N, C-alpha and C positions, 0 to 999 in steps of 0.2 A: 049059327055061324055069322049072322048079321052083325053081331057086336064083337066079333072075335078080336079085331085089332084094338078096339077101344078097351075091351076087358083085359087083353094081354098086357097093355101098357100100365094097368093098375096093379098087376100081380107083384107082390114084393120080390125084388131081385130080378124080375124078368127084364131082359134087355129090350130097349125100344127097337122098332124096325123102321125102315126108311124107304119102303117101296113107293108109297104115295109121294113122299118128299122128293124122290128122284124124278117121278113123273111130272110134278109141278115145276121143279127147277128147270128141267129140260124144255118143257113147253114154253115157259116164259123166255128162256134163253133163245129158243128158236124164233120167237116173235121179235126179239131185239136184234138178232142177227139179220132177219129179213128186212127190218127197217134200215139198218146200217148199210146193207148192200143196195137197197132201193135208193138211198141217198147217193151212193156211188154211181148207180145207173144214170141218175138224173143230172149229176153235177161233176163227175170225175173228169170228163173230157174238157169242158171249159176251164176247169181248175188246173189240171196237170197234163192235159193232152198235148199233142205236138204243137198246137197253136194256143195252148192254155196260158193262164196267167203265170204259172210257174212250171214250165214244161219238164216232165219227168226225165226226158233224155238229157237235158242240160244238167239237171241235178245229179243224175247218176254218173255223168261224165266228171263232174266236179268231185264227187265222192271217190271215184276211181283214181283220179289224179292225186287226191289228198292221201289216199291209203296205199297207192302204188299199183293197184290192179283191180280188175273187176272181181276176181276171186276174193281178194281181201275185202272188197266192198260187200260182197255177198255174205261173208262170215260176220261182218260187223252189222249189216242190215239185211238179214235174209228176206228175200222177196222173189216171187216169180218174175217180176218185171226186169230183173237183170238179164233174163233170157229172152224176153218178149215184151217190148215196151211201146208198141204202136197204140193208136186209139182203139183199134179193133181188139187188141189184147185187154186193155182196161175195161172195155164194155163187156167183153166175153167173160172175163173173170167175175165181174160184178153180177152178171146174169146167172152164172153157174152158182155163185154163192147164194143168190136170192132163191133160186129154185131148190137148192139143197136145204136152205133154211125152212122153206115151206114144208118139206118132208118131215123135219123135226117138229114143226108146229102141229102137223097132222098126227104126231104120236110115235113116229118111227125114228129111232136113233141107235147108233152103236159107236164104238170107239173109232172105227175107221171113218165114218161119216163126220163125226165131230172133229176128228183130226184134220180132215180136209178143210172144213169150215174155218178152223183155227188158223191154218196156214194161209188160206186165201185172204182172210181179213188182215192178218199180220202183214201180208204182202202190200196191201194198201197203206197201212199205218207207217211202214218203213220208208215209203217213197212219197207220202202225202205232204211232207214238209209242214208249213204253217197250218195248212188246212186240217191236218190230222195230229196236231200237237196237243190235244186236250187230254185231260186225265182219264176220261171215260173210254178213250181209245185203248190206252194201256189196260184199263180195267176189263174191257171186253176180251182182250187177248188173254189176260190172266184167268178170268172166269171161264173162258172157252177152253183153255188148257186143262183146268181142273175137271171140267165136265167130261173130257175124253175118258177119264179113268173111273167115272161112275158106271160105265156101261161095259158089257161084254164086247169082244173084238168084232164079232160079225152079227150076232143076234139083234135084229132090228125091232123086235116086238116091244110094245110099251111096257109090258111086264115080262121080261125074260126070266130064265130059270136061275140067273145069277143075282144074288143079293147085292145091293149097293155096298161097296167097301166102307167100313166105318172110318178108316184113316182119311178118306177123301171127304167125308162129311165133316170131320174135324178141321180139315184144311179150308173148307168153305167158311167155317166159323172163324178161323184165324184170319181169313180175308176180310170178313165183315168187321172184325175187331180192328184191324189196321185201317180200314176205310173210315170208320166212324171216329175212332180215337184220333187218327191223324188230322181229320177235318176239325175236330174240336180243339186240339192243341194249337193248330195254326191260327185259329180265331183268337184264342185267349192270348197267345203271344203276339199276334200280328197287329191288333187294332184295339185301342182302349174302348171303343164304342161297343165291342162285344163284352168287355168287362163291366162297363157301366150300364149295360142292357138297353142301349139306345140304337143299336145297329138297324133294327127294323123300321126305325123312323125314315130311313133312306133306301134300304135294300130294294123294296118292291118297285120303286120308281127308277132306280139306277141300275138294276140288273140287266144283263145283256139284251134279252128280248122279253119284254113284259107280255103277259097273257091277258085274256078277257077279264079275269078277276083281280088282276094286279092292283088296279086303282082302288077297288073296294078294300083290299088288304091295306093299302097305303094310308087310307083315311080312317082306319080303325082307331079307337081311342088309344092314347099313348100307354095306358095301363095294360090294354090287351096286347099291344106290341111288345111291351116289356115282358109280359107273360110268355109271349112267343119265343123270346130269346132264352128264357129259362127252360122252355121245352126243348129248344135246340141244345142247350147244355146238358139236359137230362139224357137226350137221345145220343149225343156224341161223346160225352165225357163220363157218364155213369153207366148207361145200358150196356156198352161193349164189354165191360168187365164181367157181366153175368152170362155171356153167351156160352161159357164153358161150365156153368154151374149145373146142379141137378135140374130135373125136368121143369118144375114150376117156375123157378127163377129164369131159366133159359127161355121158356115160352113168354114170360112177361117181357123180357128184354127184346125178344123178337117182335112182339106186338108193338112195343114202343118205337122200335126202329122203323118198322113198316109204316105205321101211322105217321111218323115224322116224314118219311119219303113221300107219302101220299099228300101231305099238307104242302110240300114243296111243289109237287106236280100241279096242284090246284092253283098255286100262286104265281106261276111263271112258266117260261119255256126254256128249260135247261137241257135241251136235247134229250137223249135217252139215259142221261146220268142217273136219275133217281129211279127209273124203271129197272135199270141194270143193278143198282145198289140193292134193290129188293131181292135179287136172285140169291146171293150168298146168305142173306138174312133168313131165307126160307129154310136153311139147314138147321136153324134153331128149333124147328118143329118136327115131331115124329109122326108116325102113322096114326097114333091115337088121337092126335090133334086134328089131322086132316080128315079122319073118319067121321068127325062131327060136322064137317063143312061140305065135303064133296058128295056127289050123287052116290046112292047105294050101289048102283051097278058098277061104278068104278071101284068102290071100296071092296066089293066082292071079288073083282078081278085081282086086286092086290092080295087079298086073303088067299085066293087060289094059288097065286104065284108063290107066296110065302110058304104055303103048305107043301108045294112040290119043288121047292128050291133045292139045288145041289151046290155044294161048295166048289169053288175053283181056286186051287192053290196058286196057279200062275197069276190069276187076277189079284189075289190078295198080296202076293209077293211084289207085283208091280206097284200096287197101291203103297206098300211100305217103302219101296225104293223112291217113288215120287215124293213121299212124305219126308224122307231123309234129304232129298235134293232141295225141296222147298225150305226145310229147316235151315240148311246151310246157306241158301240164298237169302234168307230172311234177316241175316245178321246186319247187313248194311242198312236196309230199310228200317229195321228196329232201332238201330243207333241213330239214324236220321230223325226218326219220330221223337226220340227222347232228347235230341240236341236242341240247345237254345238257338242254333242257326238252322233250324228245320226248313227244308225246302219241300214243296208239294208237287205232286204229279210228275214224278221222275222215275225213269226206268234204270235199273242197275245191272241189267244183263241183256245180251243181244236178242233174246227170245221174249223179253218182257214177262218173265215168269213170276217175279215178285217185285212189286213196285211200291212207291209211296204215294199217298193220295192226300187231297185236301181241297177246299174250295172257299173262296171269299175270305181269305186271310185278312184282307182289308176291304172296306166297303166305301165306295165313293159317295160323296154328299151332293153331287150334281150330275145330271145326265147330259153328256155331250154327244152330239150326232154330227157326222160328216155327211153332207148331202151333195151328190154330184148334180150339176146343172149344165145344160147345153143351150146354145143360142145359134140362130142363123144370121144374126146381125153382123155387120162388118166391123163395128167398133165394140169390143167386148168389155165395156165399162159397166158400172152399176145401172146405167139407164137402158141397157140392152134388155131384150125380152128373154130372160133366163127361165128355162123350164126344167123342173126337177125330174130326176129318175127315181121312181118309186121302189123302195125295197119291199121284199115280201114279208119281212117281219119287223124290222126297225121302223120306228115312227117317222113319217114325213108329213103327211096331211094332218092337220090339227083336229079334224072332225072324224077321223077314222079310229074305230075301236081296235085295240091290239088284238091280233088274231091268235087262235090256238094252233101252235105249230108242233110242239113236242108231242111225242118222242122223235119226230122227224127233226133233222138239223139243217138249217140254212147256213152253210159254211161261209159264204161271203158276208152275210149280215153279222155273224159272230166276229169275224176278223175286223170288220169296220167298227164294231163296238170297241175293240181294243185300240184300233188305229186312232180313234177320236181322242184318246188320252195322250197321244204323242204327235209328232210331226210326220209328214210324208217321208222324211228321210229314213225313219225307222221302218217304213213299209214301202220300199221302192217298187214293189209289184203294182202299187196303185197307179204308177205312171204307165205301166203296161195296160192296166184297166182303162185308163183315159184313152190310150191309143186305140184300143179295140172299140170303145164307144164312138170314137171319131170315125170309125169305119163301119159302124153298125154290125159288128161281128155277132152273128146269130147266137153263138154259144154263150158269150159273155152277156149279151142282152137277155138271154134266158134266165140268168141268175137274178134278174130284177123282176118285179111284178109287172112292170110295163115300161115302155119307152115313150118319151114325148116326141120322138122322131121316127115313126114307123116306116116312112117311105124314103127319106133322104137323110143321111147322117148330118149332124150339126157342124157348123163351121168352127165353133169353139166349145171346149169343155172346161169347167172350173169346179172346184169343190169348196163349199162353205161350211164352216163350223158353227153349229147352233147349240144353244142350251135349251133343253126341253124340260118342262115340268107338267105334272098331271094337273089338269083343270079340275076344279071342285065339281063333284056330281051335281046335276040339276042346274047347271049354269044356263042362262037364257039362250046362248048361241049353240048349245048342244055340243060343245067342244070336249074332246078327250085330253087335249094337250094345249099348253101355251108355249111359246118359244121366243127367244131373243137371239139375234145374230151376235156371234162372238168375234169372228175374224174370217178372212179368206184362208182356207187351209191349203189349197192349191191354186195358183194364179191361172188365168185363162191360157189354155194350150190349144194349138192347132196342128194339123198334119205338116205344116210348113215350118214348124219349130225345130231348128237344127240341133239345139241342145237336147231336146227330147229324143229325136231320132238317133242322135249320137249315143246317148245313154242306153237306149234299147238295143242298139247294135252291139255295144260293148258287153251288155249282159247276155247276149246271145238270144234275145227274144224276138228280134226281127232280122232278116238277112241283110 
């Protein structure tokens, strides 16, 4: 019996089984859910709480007015927070999600539990505004929805008596197909440096939050960096077409995709995007594949479950109904993916069931960083003693090695990476951020690694735009970065600035 799963997969005409595949998919999904909810526990109140940078109550009121009622708002953006939107509600939902995620990580999952996790996280995505506007938020809700139908309704055991429905396995493959091909097409269409294979000359330096190995990747020989772009094209433009092929081709495609995601994980801090992308890619592998990698004790449990499995007609029927729904909802994302006007990271339905994905359709050739600085001096000119607020992920100090952050996400740092490419007018919440720094607001201060004014708030805050570059390894000063000042991004502001207070009152951010 030790080799039953492996041998069965080799029998001519024998259908592959997916007991171990389901086990691995759900465990990794549980890990990602737990990290996503942990991010909310730590950051959601200063971001969208009652006194946050973009208060959820203000946002929901605006949506309600625009759509005509709270009920219409709920239909368009389903979320628990239409009913309960206090800071206590935000934190309570995050903690419930985190605890339930750990139950899944421990090996226990059913459709009911996964359905609750899906709705709890979607509740954050729909009210999170800019902080939750990333493609991996939609991807987590879509992946989480499909996972619901891998499991029986109530049986929590890691290996229940119901076999994973094959239609749902196929839907996971359809998901990884769209993720990878969409990302590949947006690159080929979006920026010529992906076509001339020079994109990686810049990407590792200019990506949102570099990691500890990013500088090493950046200074690789150009031939190696060009080879990396070809590997990118192989994983995103070629491999997806083989996820529906027979076993060997499907396994090779899955391995290429997973190895590609691991290479991205090593080279930067892209939140939990690449960890999550691996989840649907795991559907390329059957139990015969996993039996060679996983502990024998676990393999034997899967074999025992397979031997004692009983069919569930309701579970199979629901799986086919979900498949039909996903097929119908896939039309617009598929058309978008094939369109010359392709957009990425967009949802086409209120429940985020089928979305379009993509990343780095264009790659910047320079790294711009906005640094907030404060001073206690009475004259806020360049001669004043300006002290920087240190981000947790974005570079500030030139001698500090980039940290390993992912799969955790620093939402303020990510938004400031985007903001550096525009003016503060496109990111008006930065004025609310300045206001809170002028008051040493503990929630907003907690979004930074440290404050230069721990005991008394500064008299003035400004923001300066810098251009950062990686310093060559082995330089005598031991620097990781060099930088040059570009311009003042936000002029010095104080609590006595009537224009600032007037704007914040109009926005509903201060009374």
